[in-house]
N, C-alpha and C positions, 0 to 999 in steps of 0.2 A: 314526684314532680311536680314545679311550681303551675298554677293554674294559668296567668298570661303567657308561660312559653308552652304551654298546650294549645293556644290557642292560635299564637303566632305560627306552630307548623301546621296545624287545621289551614288556617286562613295561608299560607305560604301554599301547600300541596295544591289548594281549590285553584289557585290563584295559578300556579303554574300549570296545574292539567285540566284548565276551562273548567273547573268540577265535575270530572267526569271518574276522578277517583277521589273517595274519601278514605281515611284515615279508618282503620277498625281498632274496636277497642280492647282485640288482642295487644294492639299495638303500647296501648297507656298502661294495660294491666303489667306486661315486660317489663316497664319503663320504671314501676312501681316497687317491682320487684331487684333482687341485687341485681351483681351487673353478669351475675354467670347464668342467668334464665335468659340476656338478653340475645345470646347467641339463638336462642329456640323459635325467634319471630320467625313467620309463616305461615302457611294455615294446616289447619288443625287437622289429623287424620278426619277420615267422613267427611269434608267440604272441598268442593268444587273450586276452579281458579277462573273454571272457563264461562266467559262469557256467555249469557243463556239466549239462544235466537229467535225465543217467543216475544215478543213487545209487549213493553212494562207498560203497565196500564197510568203510572205516574208519566212518563214520559209523555204517551198520548194524550194525558190533561195540560201537561204544562206549553205539548202545539198547540194545542185550542187557546191554551188562554191567549198565548203566542198570538195567533192569528185573528184571534177575538182582539188584543190590544191593538191592532195594527190602527194607526189614524191617519187616516186619508187624505184630509185635511193638509195636515202638514208636507205630505210627499208632492201634495196638491202645490204648497206655497212653494218649495224648495225648487221644484220645477219650473216654474213659472218664474221666479230668479232667474235660476239659469239659464232660462227662455231668452229671457229678455236684454241677458249684457252678450247673449251670443251674438242678437240680434244690434246692440251699440255696437259693436266691434272694438278693435284697438283703439281706433281715434277717436269715438265718439263717447264711450264708457269713462275712461277715466277723466274726463271732463264734467258728465253730468253725475256720475254718481254717487255723489252726497246729496244731492237734489233729488234723487229718484230714491235713495233708498229713506230722505226722509219725511217728502213730501207724497209722492205717488206711489210707491210699493204699500205704504199703508190701506193706502184706499186703494190696491189692490185686493189686497185678501178682505176688505170689508166686502167688495163686490163679489169674490170667491164664494169669503163663506156665507152672505147671504144665498147665494146662487145654489149651493149646498145643503145649506140647510132643511132644506126639507127632502130632501132624498135621505131615502133610509139605507144599512147601511149595502145590503145585496146590489144597489145602485150605484153607491160612493166607489166600488171595488171593480168598476166599468169603466170611472171618470180616466180621461187619458188628454194630455197633452201636445198640443203636434209641436213638431220638431222642428218646422222647415219655417225662419219666420222670413219674413221678402227684403231682399233684398235694392241697391237703388234706393227711390225713393219708395216704395213702396209701403203701403199704412200699417202690415199685418205685423204683429208679434207674433202671437200666440192665440189659440182658440182652446177651450176645454170641449170635449166629446164623449157623447157616450157610446164607445168603441164595439157595445151591442149592434146597441142601430146605426150608428155610424153619423149621428145625428150633433150637433152645435148645441151648446147649451149655453155657453157664452163667445166672444171676439173682443180682444184687447187689441188696438191699435195705436200707433201715436201718427202724429201730423204735423208735416216743416211746415210752417205756416213763417210767410213773410211782412211782416207789418210794417208800413212806411214809416218812414224818419226811425225806428226803434231797431230794425234787424229780423234777424231768424228764431224763432221760438220751438220747441216738442210742444205740439198739445197732445195728449194721451188723454185716452178714451175707451169706450169700450161699447161692446152692443149685446143685448140680450133676445134669448130667444122667447122669454115673455111677451114681447111684442110685435116678434117678428124680425127684433134685428132693425127697424125702423130709427129709434131713439138713439138721440148722440150724447152717451150717459160722459158727462164730463168728469175727469180724472186731477187735471192740471197743465201747468205750463209749465216749464222749463225753456228760459233763456239759453240761446248762444253766441251767440253775434252776430257784427253786420256783415259778416264774410261768410258768402255759401257754406252750408255745411256740408261734409264728406257725403260720400254715401253710405248706408245702412252697408253692416256685414265688413266694414273695411278697416 
């Protein structure tokens, strides 16, 4: 049998079974022989088709590698963006999303990366993002906390500001545990319009 057909079959079987079943060499031997032997494909005498109950050491190694490969930073970034859009709601979100994605969120990512850079993998595994942004005209978007200790590491806020002769702006900023949340670290502003903006979460 041609090599490309064999490779195609292997890929198809692996794809359809999510890699749990791999074709055995007996299949290829049967295909290479004449067609009368093809009906004899199956487990040879003395072999068992039952799945062993004992854990496979290769599977354990794969699981350990998978666990080590978790990118906690990327998970935090995804959750941060999700919580931001939950706060914006359907009235504010569509109007400011382009500027938020282009200007504000990259700076949020930098702030998160700087905050978690000094943490080891054990500490990273316990980081969580609060899931309740404040509504009405409250500032809180989300906090990144250590779920073991319950303490906040960084707090992201957005404040609605009315500037004379200009209108309303959204001022995005964060506070860090490094200075007991005293400093106002600016991320940027997004202009709304002269009319009063809707409430958050609306």
